[in-house]
C-alpha positions in Angstrom: 57.8 16.7 46.8 54.4 18.2 46.4 52.3 17.0 49.2 48.9 17.1 47.2 50.3 14.9 44.5 51.9 12.5 46.9 48.5 11.9 48.5 46.8 11.5 45.2 49.6 8.9 44.3 48.9 7.0 47.4 45.2 6.9 47.2 45.0 6.0 43.4 42.9 2.9 43.1 45.1 0.2 41.6 46.0 -3.4 42.6 48.8 -4.4 45.1 51.6 -6.4 43.3 52.7 -9.6 44.5 51.0 -12.6 45.8 50.2 -13.8 49.1 47.8 -13.3 52.1 45.7 -10.4 52.3 47.6 -7.3 53.4 47.0 -5.9 57.1 49.1 -2.9 57.1 50.9 -0.7 54.4 53.7 1.5 55.0 54.8 4.0 52.5 58.5 5.3 52.4 59.1 9.1 51.6 60.7 8.4 48.2 58.1 9.8 45.9 57.3 9.0 42.9 59.6 5.9 43.7 57.4 4.5 46.5 58.5 1.7 48.6 55.4 -0.3 49.9 56.0 -2.8 53.0 52.9 -5.0 53.1 52.6 -6.9 56.5 50.3 -9.7 56.9 48.8 -11.2 60.1 49.6 -14.7 58.9 53.2 -13.7 57.6 55.0 -11.7 60.1 57.8 -11.1 57.7 57.4 -8.1 55.4 57.0 -8.3 51.6 58.7 -5.3 50.0 57.8 -4.1 46.6 59.3 -1.0 44.7 56.9 0.7 42.6 53.9 -1.0 44.0 50.6 0.6 43.8 48.0 0.4 46.3 44.2 -0.7 46.0 42.6 1.0 49.1 39.5 -1.3 48.8 41.6 -4.3 49.3 43.1 -3.2 52.4 41.5 -4.0 55.8 43.6 -1.9 58.2 45.9 0.9 57.2 48.3 2.0 59.9 51.0 3.7 57.7 52.2 7.2 57.5 54.2 9.1 54.8 57.1 11.2 56.1 59.2 13.3 54.2 62.5 13.1 55.7 64.5 15.7 53.9 62.7 18.7 55.3 60.7 19.9 52.3 57.2 18.9 52.9 56.7 17.7 56.4 54.2 14.7 56.8 51.2 13.2 55.5 48.9 10.7 57.4 46.8 8.5 55.2 44.0 6.3 56.2 42.2 4.5 53.5 38.5 5.0 52.6 37.8 1.9 50.6 34.6 -0.1 51.8 36.8 -2.6 53.3 39.0 -0.3 55.1 38.8 0.7 58.7 41.2 2.9 60.6 42.8 1.0 63.4 43.5 2.8 66.8 46.9 1.5 66.5 47.5 3.0 63.2 45.9 6.4 64.2 48.1 6.6 67.3 51.1 5.5 65.2 50.3 8.4 62.8 50.2 10.8 65.5 53.7 9.7 66.7 54.9 10.4 63.2 53.2 13.8 63.2 55.1 14.7 66.4 58.4 13.5 64.7 58.0 15.4 61.5 57.3 18.6 63.3 60.6 18.2 65.3 58.9 17.0 68.6 60.6 13.9 68.6 64.2 12.9 67.7 64.0 11.3 64.2 61.2 10.9 61.7 63.2 8.1 60.0 62.9 6.1 63.2 59.3 6.4 63.3 58.8 5.7 59.6 60.6 2.5 59.9 59.5 1.5 63.4 58.2 -1.9 64.2 54.6 -2.7 64.7 55.1 -2.7 68.5 56.1 1.1 68.5 53.1 2.1 66.7 51.0 0.1 69.2 52.9 1.8 72.1 52.1 5.2 70.5 49.7 7.6 72.6 47.8 10.7 71.7 50.3 12.8 73.7 52.2 14.1 70.6 48.9 15.6 69.2 48.9 18.1 72.4 52.5 18.7 71.9 51.8 19.6 68.2 49.1 22.1 69.3 51.4 23.4 72.1 54.1 24.0 69.4 51.7 25.7 67.2 50.7 28.1 70.0 54.2 28.7 71.0 55.5 29.5 67.5 52.7 31.8 66.1 51.9 34.6 68.1 48.5 36.1 67.7 48.5 39.3 65.7 46.8 42.5 67.2 44.1 42.4 64.6 43.2 38.9 65.7 42.8 39.9 69.3 40.8 43.2 68.3 38.6 41.3 66.0 37.7 38.6 68.5 36.9 41.3 71.1 34.6 43.3 68.8 32.9 40.1 67.6 31.9 39.3 71.2 31.0 42.9 72.2 27.2 43.2 71.9 27.4 47.0 72.1 29.6 46.9 68.8 28.5 43.9 67.0 25.5 44.2 64.8 25.5 41.0 62.9 26.1 41.5 59.2 25.3 45.0 59.6 28.2 45.8 61.6 29.7 49.0 60.6 33.6 49.4 59.7 34.4 45.7 59.4 37.8 46.3 58.4 38.4 48.9 60.8 37.2 46.5 63.6 39.2 43.4 62.3 36.1 41.7 61.6 36.9 40.6 58.0 36.7 36.7 57.6 35.2 36.5 61.1 31.6 37.2 59.7 30.1 36.2 56.5 30.6 38.7 53.5 27.0 39.3 53.0 27.1 42.9 54.4 23.4 44.2 55.1 21.6 46.9 56.9 20.3 46.9 60.6 16.7 46.5 59.5 17.5 43.3 57.9 19.1 42.0 61.2 15.8 42.9 63.1 14.0 40.8 60.5 16.5 38.0 60.9 15.8 38.2 64.7 12.2 38.4 64.4 12.3 35.1 62.1 14.3 33.2 64.6 11.7 34.3 67.3 9.0 33.1 65.2 10.6 29.7 65.1 10.1 29.3 68.9 7.2 27.3 70.1 6.9 28.5 73.8 7.1 31.7 75.6 10.2 30.3 77.5 11.9 29.4 74.2 11.3 33.0 73.0 12.8 34.3 76.2 16.0 32.3 75.9 16.2 33.6 72.1 15.9 37.1 73.3 18.4 36.8 76.0 20.8 35.3 73.6 20.3 38.0 71.3 20.7 40.7 73.9 24.2 39.2 74.9 25.4 39.3 71.3 23.7 42.1 69.5 22.2 44.8 71.6 21.3 47.2 68.7 19.1 44.3 67.1 17.7 43.4 70.5 16.4 46.8 71.3 15.5 47.7 67.7 13.2 44.5 67.9 11.9 45.3 71.3 11.0 48.9 70.1 9.1 47.4 66.8 7.4 44.7 68.9 7.0 46.1 72.4 3.4 44.8 73.0 4.3 41.4 71.7 7.7 41.2 73.6 7.1 42.7 76.9 5.0 39.6 78.2 8.0 37.4 77.1 10.8 39.6 78.8 8.8 40.6 81.8 5.7 39.1 83.3 4.4 36.5 83.2 7.3 34.7 81.4 10.0 36.2 83.6 8.5 34.1 86.5 9.3 31.0 84.6 12.8 32.4 83.7 13.6 33.0 87.5 12.4 29.3 88.2 14.7 28.1 85.4 17.5 30.6 85.9 20.1 27.9 86.7 19.6 26.2 83.5 19.9 29.3 81.4 23.3 29.1 79.4 23.0 32.7 78.7 21.5 35.0 81.3 20.4 38.6 81.0 23.3 41.0 81.6 23.4 42.6 85.1 25.7 43.2 88.1 25.9 40.7 91.0 26.9 41.7 94.5 27.3 38.9 96.9 27.7 38.9 100.8 31.2 37.8 100.1 31.9 41.0 98.3 31.4 43.2 101.3 34.1 45.8 101.5 34.8 45.5 97.9 31.6 46.5 96.1 33.1 49.5 94.4 35.5 47.5 92.3 32.5 45.2 91.2 30.7 48.4 90.1 33.8 49.6 88.4 33.7 46.5 86.1 30.3 47.4 84.7 31.1 48.7 81.1 28.7 51.6 80.8 29.9 55.0 81.8 26.7 56.9 82.3 24.2 54.8 84.4 20.9 56.9 85.4 18.8 54.0 86.9 20.1 51.1 88.9 17.4 48.5 89.5 18.2 46.5 92.7 16.6 43.3 94.0 17.8 40.7 96.7 15.3 38.1 95.1 13.4 37.6 98.4 10.0 38.1 97.2 9.8 37.6 93.3 6.3 37.8 91.9 4.2 35.4 93.7 7.1 32.8 93.6 8.6 33.9 97.1 12.4 33.4 97.7 14.1 33.0 94.5 17.6 34.1 95.8 20.0 35.2 93.1 17.7 33.8 90.5 15.8 37.2 91.1 18.2 38.9 88.5 15.7 37.8 86.0 13.2 40.4 87.6 15.9 43.3 87.8 16.8 42.6 84.2 13.1 42.4 83.1 12.3 45.6 84.9 15.2 47.3 83.1 14.0 46.1 79.6 10.6 47.7 80.5 12.5 51.0 81.1 14.2 50.6 77.7 10.8 49.8 76.0 9.6 53.1 77.4 12.4 55.0 75.7 15.1 55.0 78.3 18.5 54.5 76.8 19.7 51.0 77.4 23.1 52.3 78.5 21.6 54.2 81.4 20.1 51.1 83.0 22.0 48.8 85.5 20.2 45.7 86.8 21.7 44.6 90.3 21.3 41.5 92.1 22.2 41.6 95.8 23.0 38.1 96.9 22.9 37.7 100.5 21.8 34.1 100.4 18.4 32.2 100.3 16.1 30.5 102.5 14.7 28.3 99.7 15.9 25.0 100.5 15.2 23.7 97.0 17.7 26.3 95.7 20.4 25.4 98.4 20.1 21.8 97.4 20.2 22.6 93.5 23.6 21.9 92.1 22.8 24.4 89.2 21.8 27.2 91.5 24.3 30.1 90.6 24.1 32.1 93.9 25.7 31.8 97.3 24.5 28.6 99.0 23.8 29.7 102.5 20.8 31.0 104.5 20.2 34.7 104.2 22.2 37.1 106.1 20.1 39.6 108.0 20.6 42.5 110.4 23.7 44.8 110.4 25.6 42.9 107.9 22.8 43.0 105.3 22.3 46.4 105.8 25.9 47.3 105.5 26.1 45.4 102.1 23.0 47.4 100.9 24.5 50.6 102.0 27.8 49.9 100.2 26.0 48.9 97.0 24.2 52.1 96.8 27.1 54.3 97.8 29.5 52.4 95.0 26.8 53.0 92.4 26.2 56.6 93.3 30.0 57.0 94.0 30.7 56.0 90.3 27.7 57.5 88.6 26.6 60.4 90.7 24.2 61.1 93.5 21.2 61.8 91.2 21.4 58.1 89.9 17.9 56.6 90.7 17.9 53.5 92.9 14.9 51.3 92.1 14.0 48.9 94.7 12.4 45.7 93.3 10.7 42.7 94.9 12.1 42.9 98.3 10.3 41.3 101.2 8.1 43.4 103.0 10.1 43.0 106.1 13.0 44.8 104.4 11.2 47.0 101.5 9.7 49.7 103.8 12.7 49.8 106.2 15.1 50.3 103.3 13.1 53.1 101.9 13.0 54.9 105.4 16.6 54.5 105.6 
C-alpha cells in the first residue's frame, strides 16, 4: 500500500459511523483501503467494530492507535490526530513506539502489537525508540564522503562559509546552502554579525566563534578593521575575556600544557595542526594585565597577543599560543566549578622549571631551534629568572 495515501485516508475529516458514547481510542488495522476501525469508549469497555468506518479527527479526544502493515510492504505509520479536541496521550505515544519497534523487526510480531489490549499500550516504554536508532546506526555505515564532508565542514583552515572552494571535492554539497559566493561577501557577513553585537564582550565572543569556524574570514576581517578590532581582541576587552573564560563556549585556539603532562609534552605539541610555527607565545597566567593570577584563563592573553602578531602581518599559521598550567593561587578560581584549569595551588621550584624547559624543548624540537619563544605575563618572580635561564 502507499504509505502517503494511507495516511491521507486516515486523516480525512469525516464522521464516525455508529452511535454510542464519545470515542476515546481509535485503532486502525492494516487492510487499506478496507479499513477496520476499533472504537473503544471509557464508558463501554467492549470494542465497537465498524468496517469501512471513516474518522473525524475533531471528534476524537485521545488517539492511541497505530497503523501497521504486516505484509512487509510499507512498514509502519504512527498517527496522532490534530483536531481541535484531540490530544496525544502519553499512553498512545508510547504504544506507537512499541509498534514502531515491531514494524522494524525489533519485536517478535507486528500483529501482536496491532491487536494488543489497552494494557499493553500502557505498559509500553520509550525503549524501542532507542532500539530503532541503534538498528539504524548498525545497518547504515557512513560513506567516506560523509566522514570527509563533516571533517571539512568543521575545519576552520578549510571552511570559508559559502565561499568555500571545491565544494564537491570536499564532500560539502548539501552540508552548506547552495548560494555560493566570494570571500569578500563572507567578510561582509561577519562584519554585519559583529555590528549586531551590543557590547565589546559580545563582539569578542562573536569573533572567537568566527576564528574557530572560518579562519580565512576571521583574519580578513581583522586585516580590514584592525583599528576597530584590536581593542576587542586584545586590551582592554581581553581582560574581561580572561575573567569570563570559564563561561566561553568557544575559546580562542591554543595549546594547553598542564603540570600533569610533565614528561609527555612533546605528544601535546605534536597534536597542534600547524607544521610551520615561527612564534610561540607562552604564559602561565600568573600576572594577567592588572588582574593578577588568572591561572589557565590566561590563554586569553596568549591568544590575544598572537592576534596582534597576525594583525601586523605575521601569517596566522606561524603562531602558537601556549598556556602553561601549573595551578593557580586564586582561590576564587579554585572554588569556581566552571574553571577549566588544574584545581590546585601553583607548583613552584624545580618541577615548575622542568615543565617550562620541556615545553620549550618540545616546541623547538618540532619546529626548529629558531622558533621564537615569546614570554607573556609571567609574574616578576619568574619572568627575569626564566629569561636568564
